[in-house]
C-alpha positions in Angstrom: 0.2 0.2 -0.2 1.3 3.6 -0.6 0.8 5.3 2.4 1.8 8.7 1.5 0.3 9.2 -1.6 -3.2 10.1 -2.4 -5.6 8.6 -5.0 -8.2 11.3 -6.1 -11.4 10.0 -8.0 -13.0 12.4 -10.1 -16.5 11.9 -12.3 -16.3 13.1 -15.6 -20.1 14.4 -15.3 -20.2 18.0 -15.4 -16.7 18.0 -16.1 -16.6 22.0 -16.4 -17.4 21.9 -12.8 -15.2 18.8 -11.5 -11.9 19.9 -13.5 -12.0 23.0 -11.2 -11.9 20.8 -7.9 -9.8 18.8 -9.2 -7.3 21.6 -10.1 -8.3 22.7 -6.3 -7.2 19.9 -4.9 -4.2 19.0 -6.6 -3.0 22.7 -5.9 -3.8 21.6 -1.9 -2.0 18.4 -2.0 1.4 19.4 -4.3 3.5 20.6 -1.3 2.3 17.6 1.5 1.5 14.3 -1.0 1.8 12.8 -4.0 -1.6 12.0 -6.0 -2.7 9.6 -8.6 -5.9 10.6 -10.5 -8.7 8.1 -11.6 -11.8 9.4 -13.7 -15.1 7.5 -13.5 -18.2 8.7 -15.7 -20.3 9.6 -12.6 -20.5 10.0 -8.5 -22.4 6.7 -8.7 -19.2 5.6 -10.0 -17.2 6.7 -7.4 -17.7 4.3 -4.5 -17.0 1.3 -6.8 -13.9 2.9 -7.8 -12.4 3.7 -4.6 -13.4 -0.2 -3.2 -11.5 -1.1 -6.3 -8.0 1.3 -5.4 -8.3 0.1 -1.5 -5.7 -2.3 -1.8 -3.2 0.4 -3.2 -4.4 3.4 -1.1 -5.5 4.6 2.2 -6.7 8.1 1.6 -8.5 9.0 -1.3 -10.3 12.2 -2.6 -13.5 12.1 -4.2 -14.9 14.4 -6.7 -18.1 15.1 -8.4 -21.2 16.8 -8.7 -25.0 15.7 -8.2 -27.4 18.1 -9.2 -31.2 17.8 -8.7 -33.4 17.6 -11.7 -37.0 16.8 -11.8 -37.1 13.6 -10.7 -36.3 11.9 -7.3 -33.0 10.5 -8.9 -31.1 13.3 -7.4 -31.4 12.1 -3.5 -31.2 8.5 -4.2 -27.8 9.0 -6.1 -27.0 11.8 -3.2 -27.5 9.3 -0.1 -26.6 6.0 -1.9 -22.9 7.5 -2.7 -22.9 8.9 0.9 -23.6 5.9 2.7 -21.2 4.0 0.4 -18.3 6.1 1.3 -18.9 6.7 4.9 -19.6 2.5 4.8 -16.0 2.0 3.2 -14.0 4.3 5.9 -15.9 2.5 8.8 -15.3 -1.2 7.4 -12.4 -0.9 5.2 -10.5 1.9 7.5 -9.6 4.5 4.9 -9.6 8.4 4.7 -11.9 9.7 2.4 -12.2 13.6 1.9 -15.2 14.2 0.2 -15.8 16.7 -2.7 -18.7 15.5 -4.0 -21.3 18.3 -4.6 -24.9 17.7 -3.9 -26.4 21.0 -5.6 -29.9 22.5 -6.4 -28.5 23.8 -9.4 -25.0 24.4 -11.6 -25.0 28.1 -10.3 -24.3 26.6 -6.6 -21.6 24.2 -8.1 -20.1 26.8 -10.2 -19.7 29.1 -6.6 -18.3 26.0 -4.8 -15.4 26.0 -7.5 -14.1 29.5 -7.3 -10.5 30.2 -6.6 -11.5 31.4 -3.1 -14.1 28.9 -2.4 -12.7 25.8 -3.9 -14.1 22.6 -2.2 -11.4 20.8 -3.9 -8.8 22.2 -2.4 -10.7 22.2 1.0 -10.8 18.4 0.6 -6.8 18.6 0.2 -6.3 20.7 3.5 -8.7 18.9 5.5 -6.8 15.5 4.5 -3.5 17.2 5.2 -5.1 18.3 8.7 -5.9 14.5 9.5 -2.6 13.4 8.6 -0.1 16.0 9.6 
């Protein structure tokens, strides 16, 4: 297992926002941890990818956007992903700095990707704080 390396798992859905969060996470980690980036199609796929990497990593940053639409899909996906990550944290003893944004509209996502409010960078800071 790579103890001083972080796996960043990023969803490619809403790439214009997840790329900004990824940039923030990379910037936040650059002086503290090496990292590898793994792309998945959407936030739903993040839990599977983290689970598949647990033999190689024990620190993760997850990045994605789950945006509310006209159906209940948002609630189910948000809950399932959060519960799946928590299950991995508790039962597999890994750390996940969660930067999966659950937003009602893409304007909310954009505001959480800005330089002075980048949730990807905040996730990196949380990870560093835990392991410093």
